[in-house]
All heavy atoms as an XYZ file, in Angstrom:
821
protein
N     116.981     92.074     60.583
C     115.578     91.958     60.972
C     115.170     93.288     61.688
O     115.851     93.793     62.450
C     115.401     90.763     61.912
C     114.027     90.604     62.403
S     112.907     90.208     61.092
C     111.426     89.899     61.973
N     113.977     93.718     61.347
C     113.461     94.918     61.954
C     112.055     94.599     62.548
O     111.356     93.729     62.037
C     113.306     96.023     60.911
C     112.859     97.343     61.489
O     113.730     97.953     62.141
O     111.727     97.742     61.323
N     111.663     95.321     63.566
C     110.367     95.103     64.231
C     109.222     95.223     63.240
O     108.201     94.540     63.374
C     110.175     96.091     65.389
N     109.343     96.028     62.202
C     108.336     96.205     61.207
C     108.108     94.943     60.376
O     107.056     94.793     59.781
C     108.644     97.409     60.318
N     109.080     94.029     60.382
C     109.004     92.832     59.555
C     108.267     91.701     60.244
O     108.029     90.598     59.638
C     110.403     92.337     59.179
C     111.177     93.339     58.379
O     110.559     94.051     57.541
O     112.420     93.450     58.543
N     107.855     91.908     61.485
C     107.144     90.834     62.209
C     105.677     90.771     61.833
O     105.149     91.714     61.168
C     107.297     91.109     63.705
C     108.684     91.014     64.298
C     108.697     91.556     65.716
C     109.200     89.606     64.227
N     105.040     89.689     62.168
C     103.620     89.502     61.861
C     102.769     89.800     63.115
O     102.900     89.099     64.105
C     103.304     88.085     61.406
O     104.125     87.772     60.238
C     101.848     87.876     61.041
N     102.032     90.899     63.071
C     101.210     91.314     64.198
C      99.760     90.926     63.973
O      99.316     90.707     62.874
C     101.311     92.861     64.336
C     102.706     93.350     64.595
C     103.561     93.679     63.532
C     103.219     93.429     65.901
C     104.846     94.102     63.780
C     104.488     93.849     66.148
C     105.315     94.170     65.101
O     106.617     94.590     65.340
N      98.988     90.878     65.082
C      97.558     90.532     64.947
C      96.795     91.772     64.494
O      97.423     92.819     64.190
C      97.003     89.943     66.239
C      96.933     90.955     67.396
O      97.075     92.177     67.218
N      96.705     90.456     68.622
N      95.509     91.663     64.414
C      94.677     92.800     63.888
C      94.697     94.017     64.768
O      94.310     95.113     64.354
C      93.239     92.345     63.645
C      92.558     91.778     64.842
O      93.194     91.551     65.927
O      91.315     91.591     64.803
N      95.217     93.898     66.000
C      95.380     95.044     66.862
C      96.771     95.595     66.889
O      97.118     96.496     67.612
C      94.976     94.723     68.298
C      93.494     94.420     68.457
C      93.092     94.151     69.881
N      93.326     95.347     70.723
C      93.167     95.345     72.053
N      92.734     94.244     72.676
N      93.347     96.420     72.757
N      97.652     95.004     66.006
C      99.000     95.466     65.892
C      99.896     94.944     67.017
O     100.909     95.562     67.361
N      99.507     93.811     67.574
C     100.213     93.233     68.735
C     100.778     91.882     68.362
O     100.288     91.164     67.490
C      99.304     93.135     69.917
C      98.685     94.426     70.402
C      97.705     94.179     71.525
C      99.774     95.406     70.839
N     101.814     91.428     69.107
C     102.458     90.182     68.937
C     102.727     89.571     70.316
O     103.130     90.328     71.234
C     103.738     90.304     68.089
C     104.384     88.936     67.784
C     104.764     91.218     68.776
C     105.517     89.041     66.729
N     102.475     88.301     70.561
C     102.708     87.732     71.884
C     104.242     87.603     72.177
O     105.007     87.320     71.239
C     102.074     86.346     71.859
C     101.992     86.008     70.381
C     101.894     87.258     69.651
N     104.598     87.780     73.427
C     105.957     87.661     73.855
C     106.041     86.800     75.080
O     105.444     87.156     76.141
C     106.576     89.066     74.133
S     108.295     88.970     74.673
N     106.731     85.692     75.023
C     106.992     84.814     76.138
C     108.270     85.388     76.806
O     109.261     85.707     76.123
C     107.281     83.364     75.698
C     106.099     82.824     74.892
C     107.612     82.496     76.891
C     104.802     82.744     75.634
N     108.226     85.487     78.131
C     109.376     85.997     78.894
C     109.962     84.852     79.680
O     109.238     84.161     80.462
C     108.964     87.194     79.787
C     110.179     87.754     80.545
C     108.290     88.282     79.029
N     111.289     84.680     79.526
C     111.958     83.561     80.183
C     113.182     84.077     80.935
O     113.905     84.974     80.468
C     112.405     82.563     79.093
C     113.050     81.326     79.601
C     113.416     80.335     78.509
O     113.703     80.739     77.375
N     113.322     79.060     78.793
N     113.381     83.501     82.134
C     114.573     83.851     82.915
C     115.818     83.322     82.154
O     115.881     82.093     81.919
C     114.433     83.248     84.316
C     115.567     83.656     85.241
O     116.757     83.533     84.893
O     115.234     84.088     86.386
N     116.747     84.139     81.869
C     117.916     83.757     81.072
C     118.815     82.713     81.841
O     119.520     81.978     81.232
C     118.696     84.983     80.685
N     118.768     82.822     83.173
C     119.634     81.902     83.995
C     118.937     80.573     84.291
O     119.491     79.550     84.040
C     120.020     82.576     85.266
S     121.123     83.974     85.028
N     117.708     80.648     84.795
C     116.990     79.451     85.272
C     116.218     78.759     84.149
O     115.845     77.611     84.275
C     116.036     79.736     86.393
O     114.962     80.555     85.905
C     116.703     80.430     87.555
N     115.940     79.519     83.110
C     115.120     79.056     81.971
C     113.646     78.925     82.313
O     112.870     78.417     81.523
C     115.601     77.757     81.326
C     117.080     77.778     80.936
C     117.370     78.871     79.900
C     118.824     78.769     79.475
N     119.443     80.049     79.263
N     113.236     79.367     83.514
C     111.828     79.352     83.882
C     111.064     80.301     82.980
O     111.540     81.417     82.696
C     111.640     79.836     85.333
C     112.122     78.799     86.357
O     112.224     77.633     86.005
O     112.296     79.210     87.505
N     109.869     79.850     82.556
C     108.968     80.762     81.816
C     108.287     81.670     82.836
O     107.640     81.185     83.708
C     107.961     79.970     80.983
C     106.980     80.931     80.324
C     108.686     79.139     79.903
N     108.487     82.992     82.694
C     108.008     83.894     83.713
C     106.606     84.442     83.393
O     105.761     84.532     84.306
C     108.938     85.091     83.825
C     110.400     84.703     84.229
C     111.266     85.950     84.240
C     110.422     84.031     85.587
N     106.335     84.720     82.147
C     105.060     85.346     81.818
C     104.882     85.416     80.287
O     105.815     85.124     79.548
C     104.959     86.793     82.377
C     106.095     87.669     81.845
S     106.132     89.348     82.606
C     104.731     90.116     81.798
N     103.687     85.767     79.874
C     103.415     86.105     78.533
C     102.752     87.471     78.500
O     101.874     87.736     79.301
C     102.488     85.064     77.867
C     102.315     85.175     76.329
S     101.488     86.578     75.640
C      99.788     86.189     75.990
N     103.174     88.303     77.613
C     102.567     89.636     77.457
C     102.595     90.036     75.993
O     103.211     89.343     75.180
C     103.335     90.678     78.296
N     101.922     91.115     75.703
C     101.792     91.540     74.306
C     102.779     92.696     74.049
O     102.993     93.526     74.923
C     100.373     92.013     74.009
C      99.407     90.844     74.060
C      98.687     90.445     75.130
C      99.140     89.930     73.011
N      97.950     89.332     74.823
C      98.146     89.004     73.508
C      99.504     89.785     71.693
C      97.596     87.977     72.761
C      98.938     88.809     70.903
C      98.087     87.866     71.432
N     103.299     92.760     72.841
C     104.153     93.832     72.411
C     103.636     94.393     71.113
O     102.954     93.715     70.296
C     105.599     93.365     72.200
C     106.345     92.993     73.460
S     108.062     92.508     73.110
C     108.869     93.555     74.322
N     103.920     95.655     70.939
C     103.648     96.346     69.625
C     104.963     96.652     68.997
O     106.016     96.555     69.612
C     102.856     97.600     69.918
O     103.624     98.531     70.662
N     104.932     97.172     67.783
C     106.194     97.558     67.137
C     106.878     98.663     68.023
O     108.090     98.597     68.190
C     105.887     98.078     65.748
C     107.121     98.439     65.006
C     106.902     98.880     63.541
O     105.807     98.550     62.985
O     107.745     99.549     62.965
N     106.069     99.518     68.586
C     106.659    100.637     69.384
C     107.335    100.023     70.691
O     108.409    100.447     71.020
C     105.527    101.577     69.811
C     105.965    102.649     70.776
C     104.835    103.396     71.405
O     103.684    103.030     71.294
N     105.133    104.527     72.028
N     106.628     99.111     71.340
C     107.202     98.560     72.570
C     108.393     97.674     72.329
O     109.266     97.589     73.212
C     106.166     97.855     73.459
O     105.611     96.741     72.778
C     105.014     98.828     73.817
N     108.449     97.012     71.175
C     109.665     96.274     70.798
C     110.837     97.226     70.716
O     111.911     96.989     71.285
C     109.486     95.496     69.533
C     108.444     94.368     69.705
C     110.809     94.939     68.978
C     107.990     93.700     68.442
N     110.663     98.295     69.998
C     111.736     99.301     69.837
C     112.125     99.900     71.177
O     113.303    100.068     71.463
C     111.306    100.400     68.875
C     111.120     99.871     67.449
C     110.703    101.043     66.524
N     110.192    100.537     65.240
C     110.981    100.030     64.259
N     112.248     99.922     64.429
N     110.411     99.627     63.150
N     111.143    100.168     72.046
C     111.427    100.733     73.384
C     112.225     99.702     74.223
O     113.163    100.110     74.918
C     110.111    101.096     74.091
C     109.382    102.263     73.472
S     107.752    102.549     74.167
C     108.219    103.240     75.744
N     111.827     98.448     74.166
C     112.534     97.418     74.905
C     113.951     97.335     74.455
O     114.910     97.242     75.257
C     111.850     96.033     74.651
O     110.503     96.110     75.238
C     112.619     94.884     75.266
N     114.181     97.370     73.122
C     115.574     97.279     72.626
C     116.408     98.475     72.980
O     117.549     98.404     73.350
C     115.562     97.058     71.114
C     114.950     95.703     70.672
C     114.750     95.710     69.152
C     115.850     94.529     71.114
N     115.754     99.681     72.936
C     116.488    100.883     73.274
C     116.737    101.004     74.786
O     117.838    101.406     75.173
C     115.651    102.141     72.840
C     115.604    102.305     71.346
O     116.434    101.699     70.642
O     114.753    103.060     70.886
N     115.795    100.620     75.614
C     115.876    100.769     77.061
C     116.688     99.642     77.695
O     117.354     99.855     78.756
C     114.482    100.811     77.657
C     114.339    101.030     79.192
C     114.899    102.406     79.579
C     112.851    100.991     79.564
N     116.617     98.466     77.100
C     117.289     97.264     77.681
C     116.501     96.652     78.809
O     117.010     95.828     79.582
N     115.222     96.992     78.937
C     114.277     96.437     79.831
C     112.963     96.195     79.084
O     112.698     96.894     78.134
C     113.991     97.335     81.022
C     115.220     97.522     81.962
C     114.894     98.378     83.181
O     113.795     98.976     83.230
O     115.738     98.438     84.049
N     112.201     95.230     79.555
C     110.956     94.893     78.878
C     109.901     95.963     78.993
O     109.709     96.524     80.055
C     110.367     93.540     79.357
O     110.190     93.578     80.757
C     111.256     92.374     78.962
N     109.308     96.275     77.859
C     108.201     97.199     77.741
C     107.125     96.487     76.909
O     107.389     95.948     75.846
C     108.609     98.498     77.042
C     107.431     99.493     76.946
C     109.788     99.155     77.773
N     105.916     96.457     77.478
C     104.816     95.727     76.801
C     103.654     96.636     76.499
O     103.702     97.826     76.759
C     104.329     94.621     77.721
C     105.388     93.631     78.086
C     105.914     93.608     79.387
C     105.919     92.727     77.174
C     106.894     92.690     79.736
C     106.920     91.823     77.536
C     107.428     91.829     78.817
N     102.638     96.061     75.868
C     101.406     96.844     75.665
C     100.306     96.163     76.472
O      99.982     94.986     76.275
C     101.009     96.841     74.162
C      99.899     97.810     73.898
C     100.204     99.158     73.765
C      98.582     97.382     73.940
C      99.161    100.063     73.573
C      97.571     98.293     73.760
C      97.848     99.634     73.623
O      96.838    100.515     73.468
N      99.701     96.905     77.377
C      98.616     96.389     78.187
C      97.288     96.507     77.430
O      96.837     97.619     77.166
C      98.499     97.184     79.506
O      97.328     96.857     80.203
N      96.694     95.388     77.122
C      95.411     95.407     76.390
C      94.300     95.881     77.336
O      93.403     96.609     76.881
C      95.076     94.013     75.878
C      96.042     93.543     74.815
C      95.714     92.145     74.324
N      95.594     91.217     75.456
C      95.009     90.053     75.397
N      94.418     89.616     74.262
N      94.943     89.258     76.397
N      94.303     95.557     78.590
C      93.280     95.912     79.511
C      93.310     97.465     79.780
O      92.236     98.051     79.950
C      93.330     95.148     80.830
O      94.594     95.419     81.489
N      94.473     98.020     79.834
C      94.604     99.463     80.072
C      94.734    100.269     78.779
O      94.712    101.480     78.809
C      95.790     99.763     81.038
C      95.602     99.220     82.426
C      96.685     99.676     83.374
N      98.045     99.487     82.892
C      98.803     98.447     83.119
N      98.363     97.457     83.919
N     100.064     98.319     82.657
N      94.951     99.533     77.707
C      95.147    100.147     76.374
C      96.237    101.203     76.420
O      96.055    102.363     75.991
C      93.806    100.788     75.889
C      93.831    101.075     74.413
O      94.559    100.380     73.646
O      93.091    102.010     74.017
N      97.430    100.773     76.921
C      98.562    101.686     77.048
C      99.883    100.927     77.118
O      99.929     99.731     77.425
C      98.413    102.594     78.246
C      98.515    101.869     79.579
C      98.268    102.788     80.805
O      97.809    103.901     80.645
O      98.559    102.321     81.914
N     100.946    101.624     76.863
C     102.303    101.105     76.970
C     102.537    100.827     78.448
O     102.197    101.611     79.350
C     103.326    102.107     76.416
C     104.757    101.713     76.733
C     103.117    102.234     74.901
N     103.251     99.753     78.716
C     103.496     99.300     80.086
C     104.981     98.867     80.258
O     105.392     97.905     79.688
C     102.535     98.128     80.403
C     102.907     97.221     81.536
C     103.323     97.568     82.760
C     102.785     95.812     81.528
N     103.538     96.450     83.521
C     103.208     95.356     82.797
C     102.385     94.844     80.603
C     103.196     94.008     83.132
C     102.405     93.537     80.913
C     102.783     93.103     82.209
N     105.741     99.710     80.984
C     107.143     99.381     81.271
C     107.158     98.444     82.487
O     106.843     98.900     83.612
C     107.960    100.629     81.560
C     109.352    100.395     81.920
N     110.163    101.355     82.416
C     110.122     99.258     81.869
C     111.369    100.843     82.700
N     111.373     99.583     82.362
N     107.447     97.138     82.276
C     107.408     96.187     83.333
C     108.260     96.631     84.517
O     109.463     96.861     84.375
C     107.880     94.810     82.823
C     107.972     93.736     83.877
C     106.606     93.307     84.356
C     106.751     92.124     85.309
N     106.102     92.285     86.568
N     107.636     96.741     85.684
C     108.375     97.115     86.918
C     108.519     98.576     87.166
O     109.140     98.983     88.134
N     107.943     99.410     86.309
C     108.074    100.892     86.508
C     107.547    101.324     87.843
O     108.130    102.210     88.452
C     107.419    101.610     85.340
N     106.479    100.712     88.288
C     105.945    101.086     89.630
C     106.346    100.087     90.711
O     106.511    100.527     91.844
C     104.378    101.202     89.524
O     103.840     99.961     89.052
C     103.952    102.320     88.636
N     106.430     98.826     90.401
C     106.741     97.787     91.394
C     108.220     97.622     91.678
O     108.622     97.114     92.693
C     106.183     96.457     90.939
O     106.912     95.976     89.870
N     109.034     98.035     90.722
C     110.488     97.831     90.791
C     110.903     96.467     90.280
O     112.098     96.161     90.217
N     109.936     95.638     89.894
C     110.241     94.298     89.359
C     110.523     94.358     87.883
O     109.776     93.746     87.085
C     109.081     93.355     89.648
C     108.857     93.160     91.162
O     109.777     93.280     91.938
N     107.627     92.931     91.546
N     111.554     95.057     87.539
C     111.937     95.199     86.102
C     112.524     93.887     85.575
O     112.861     92.976     86.358
C     112.910     96.313     85.909
O     114.086     96.072     86.741
C     112.333     97.709     86.275
N     112.694     93.880     84.299
C     113.261     92.677     83.596
C     114.341     93.202     82.633
O     113.993     93.807     81.610
C     112.200     91.899     82.813
C     111.150     91.305     83.739
C     109.937     90.750     82.996
O     109.739     91.057     81.848
N     109.219     89.873     83.643
N     115.610     93.001     82.976
C     116.706     93.432     82.146
C     116.769     92.497     80.945
O     116.928     91.269     81.049
C     118.030     93.467     82.938
C     119.157     93.983     82.108
C     120.406     94.056     82.889
C     121.521     94.555     81.963
N     122.853     94.555     82.659
N     116.763     93.074     79.793
C     116.779     92.278     78.542
C     118.152     91.716     78.254
O     119.153     92.496     78.281
C     116.306     93.138     77.350
C     116.202     92.419     76.038
C     115.053     91.420     76.054
C     116.000     93.418     74.918
N     118.250     90.420     78.050
C     119.480     89.772     77.629
C     119.413     89.592     76.102
O     120.405     89.899     75.435
C     119.642     88.403     78.343
C     120.852     87.668     77.824
C     119.721     88.615     79.843
N     118.284     89.127     75.671
C     118.152     88.845     74.193
C     116.654     88.801     73.861
O     115.856     88.337     74.657
C     118.793     87.496     73.924
C     118.937     87.145     72.473
C     119.752     85.914     72.252
O     119.341     84.823     72.711
O     120.859     86.019     71.675
N     116.353     89.337     72.674
C     114.969     89.232     72.190
C     114.995     88.414     70.907
O     115.694     88.787     69.955
C     114.405     90.674     71.917
C     112.893     90.724     71.527
C     112.046     90.134     72.640
C     112.538     92.195     71.253
N     114.225     87.323     70.895
C     114.246     86.456     69.726
C     112.858     86.427     69.104
O     111.847     86.736     69.740
C     114.565     85.013     70.150
C     115.929     84.840     70.777
C     116.149     83.433     71.215
N     117.388     83.252     71.966
C     117.849     82.108     72.392
N     117.110     81.009     72.255
N     119.014     82.049     73.005
N     112.782     85.998     67.863
C     111.490     85.845     67.188
C     111.459     84.433     66.598
O     112.498     83.843     66.260
C     111.234     86.900     66.070
C     112.282     87.011     65.022
C     112.139     86.277     63.831
C     113.392     87.762     65.183
C     113.096     86.364     62.841
C     114.378     87.865     64.203
C     114.203     87.125     63.030
O     115.197     87.211     62.040
N     110.247     83.875     66.463
C     110.130     82.451     65.990
C     110.167     82.407     64.451
O     110.271     83.403     63.769
C     108.882     81.822     66.551
C     107.573     82.303     65.905
O     107.595     83.362     65.265
O     106.577     81.606     66.051
N     110.119     81.150     63.967
C     110.286     80.917     62.533
C     109.197     81.524     61.679
O     109.423     81.891     60.534
C     110.341     79.386     62.267
S     108.902     78.499     62.936
N     107.987     81.760     62.253
C     106.852     82.368     61.530
C     106.879     83.877     61.724
O     106.016     84.540     61.126
C     105.572     81.738     61.965
C     105.400     80.318     61.579
O     105.901     79.911     60.516
O     104.817     79.574     62.361
N     107.684     84.377     62.556
C     107.781     85.814     62.859
C     106.494     86.339     63.494
O     106.148     87.461     63.273
C     108.186     86.637     61.645
C     109.549     86.285     61.102
C     110.046     87.282     60.062
C     109.493     86.904     58.724
N     109.971     87.746     57.655
N     105.809     85.434     64.291
C     104.567     85.916     64.898
C     104.517     85.674     66.426
O     103.472     85.773     67.026
C     103.353     85.208     64.213
C     103.344     83.707     64.377
O     104.280     83.136     64.989
O     102.380     83.124     63.894
N     105.707     85.455     66.976
C     105.824     85.269     68.430
C     107.245     85.612     68.815
O     108.212     85.317     68.110
C     105.447     83.878     68.814
S     105.326     83.609     70.604
N     107.348     86.230     70.009
C     108.682     86.611     70.527
C     109.036     85.892     71.777
O     108.151     85.393     72.479
C     108.669     88.123     70.834
C     108.329     89.078     69.677
C     108.214     90.505     70.185
C     109.311     88.958     68.552
N     110.335     85.815     72.035
C     110.881     85.263     73.285
C     111.856     86.290     73.811
O     112.819     86.575     73.192
C     111.553     83.910     73.024
C     112.281     83.309     74.208
C     111.312     82.903     75.295
C     113.130     82.082     73.706
N     111.558     86.773     75.019
C     112.470     87.682     75.711
C     113.204     86.964     76.776
O     112.613     86.425     77.707
C     111.679     88.854     76.277
N     114.515     86.905     76.649
C     115.377     86.287     77.705
C     115.804     87.471     78.580
O     116.341     88.454     78.118
C     116.577     85.637     77.036
C     116.223     84.621     75.956
S     115.450     83.157     76.538
C     116.820     82.417     77.384
N     115.518     87.285     79.891
C     115.708     88.431     80.836
C     116.409     88.010     82.096
O     116.463     86.830     82.433
C     114.379     89.098     81.168
C     113.629     89.598     79.914
C     113.479     88.189     82.008
N     116.900     89.025     82.817
C     117.337     88.883     84.219
C     116.320     89.645     85.023
O     116.283     90.915     84.981
C     118.730     89.494     84.432
C     119.818     88.707     83.791
N     120.059     87.337     83.988
C     120.792     89.060     82.933
C     121.076     86.957     83.299
N     121.561     87.983     82.588
N     115.403     88.942     85.715
C     114.333     89.598     86.508
C     114.872     90.195     87.784
O     115.738     89.657     88.442
C     113.352     88.527     86.765
C     114.129     87.268     86.736
C     115.275     87.465     85.788
N     114.296     91.374     88.157
C     114.648     92.003     89.406
C     113.461     91.892     90.355
O     112.956     92.889     90.862
C     115.014     93.482     89.197
N     112.994     90.667     90.543
C     111.841     90.464     91.394
C     110.843     89.547     90.668
O     111.076     89.120     89.543
N     109.689     89.305     91.331
C     108.672     88.463     90.752
C     108.127     89.017     89.449
O     108.028     90.217     89.293
C     107.581     88.425     91.827
C     108.161     89.000     93.045
C     109.332     89.831     92.643
N     107.713     88.101     88.574
C     107.138     88.523     87.280
C     105.623     88.749     87.435
O     105.078     89.599     86.746
C     107.419     87.452     86.215
N     105.013     87.977     88.302
C     103.547     88.010     88.375
C     103.054     89.128     89.288
O     103.635     89.351     90.395
C     103.059     86.642     88.890
S     101.262     86.499     88.805
N     101.936     89.715     88.969
C     101.322     90.751     89.796
C     100.863     90.196     91.144
O     100.611     90.954     92.094
C     100.168     91.449     89.078
C      98.942     90.607     88.951
N      98.840     89.609     87.976
C      97.791     90.578     89.653
C      97.691     88.999     88.158
N      97.012     89.575     89.127
N     100.718     88.857     91.269
C     100.312     88.247     92.556
C     101.473     88.139     93.532
O     101.272     87.722     94.689
C      99.746     86.857     92.334
O     100.829     85.999     91.817
C      98.605     86.818     91.346
N     102.716     88.391     93.049
C     103.909     88.234     93.879
C     104.614     86.926     93.609
O     105.707     86.711     94.175
N     104.027     86.050     92.838
C     104.690     84.759     92.462
C     105.823     85.073     91.487
O     105.795     86.035     90.726
C     103.658     83.882     91.807
C     102.603     83.344     92.745
C     103.073     82.388     93.750
O     104.111     81.693     93.566
O     102.399     82.291     94.805
N     106.848     84.234     91.558
C     108.029     84.382     90.668
C     107.696     84.326     89.201
O     108.219     85.020     88.365
C     109.078     83.349     91.026
C     110.459     83.707     90.555
C     111.021     84.994     91.195
O     110.622     85.377     92.295
N     111.915     85.645     90.535
N     106.700     83.464     88.875
C     106.272     83.280     87.524
C     104.725     83.323     87.480
O     104.063     83.010     88.497
C     106.770     81.907     86.956
O     106.108     81.658     85.661
C     106.475     80.747     87.833
N     104.209     83.746     86.378
C     102.732     83.769     86.221
C     102.184     82.339     86.056
O     100.991     82.120     86.210
C     102.325     84.593     85.016
S     102.677     86.341     85.220
N     103.054     81.391     85.750
C     102.618     80.013     85.548
C     102.894     79.129     86.787
O     103.638     78.157     86.755
C     103.375     79.418     84.342
C     103.044     80.189     83.027
C     103.896     81.193     82.579
C     101.881     79.866     82.371
C     103.566     81.870     81.436
C     101.567     80.555     81.194
C     102.420     81.562     80.716
N     102.292     79.524     87.889
C     102.480     78.814     89.136
C     101.357     77.836     89.477
O     101.384     77.091     90.407
C     102.636     79.827     90.309
C     101.475     80.720     90.565
C     100.505     80.356     91.456
C     101.349     81.907     89.877
C      99.403     81.189     91.693
C     100.280     82.735     90.137
C      99.345     82.377     91.045
O      98.236     83.238     91.206
N     100.297     77.815     88.669
C      99.124     76.968     88.888
C      99.218     75.729     88.024
O      99.683     75.797     86.869
C      97.826     77.705     88.577
C      97.599     78.888     89.478
C      96.332     79.604     89.061
N      96.133     80.790     89.869
C      95.340     81.760     89.463
N      94.676     81.666     88.360
N      95.180     82.821     90.257
N      98.705     74.589     88.551
C      98.725     73.362     87.801
C      97.287     72.858     87.686
O      96.444     73.084     88.571
C      99.523     72.270     88.504
C     100.961     72.581     88.630
C     101.700     71.474     89.342
C     103.129     71.866     89.611
N     103.871     70.880     90.396
N      96.974     72.142     86.585
C      95.676     71.495     86.496
C      95.669     70.272     87.363
O      96.635     69.575     87.531
C      95.421     71.074     85.048
C      94.980     72.212     84.176
C      95.855     72.922     83.398
C      93.660     72.552     84.094
C      95.464     73.956     82.597
C      93.190     73.613     83.282
C      94.082     74.304     82.545
């Protein structure tokens, strides 16, 4: 399997769910491009594409809250990714451990 074989949206992006490899907590969802997938695999840490800033985003580059990649998986339709990681701090920009800390 190669990153080029995945199904991307019209902006060339694919959603990636990030999960703590130890606790199995869902930490966040972010977008990846073919380039950031390759960077993630090469670097061994998550690299995403920020739609709001329109740029590559190495998670934790400024905050120190990096995510060491354990495994990168793709789903049966090849249109969504799952990154299993060891986080070095909170995933959410608010300081929460996970971006999914709110309940209805």
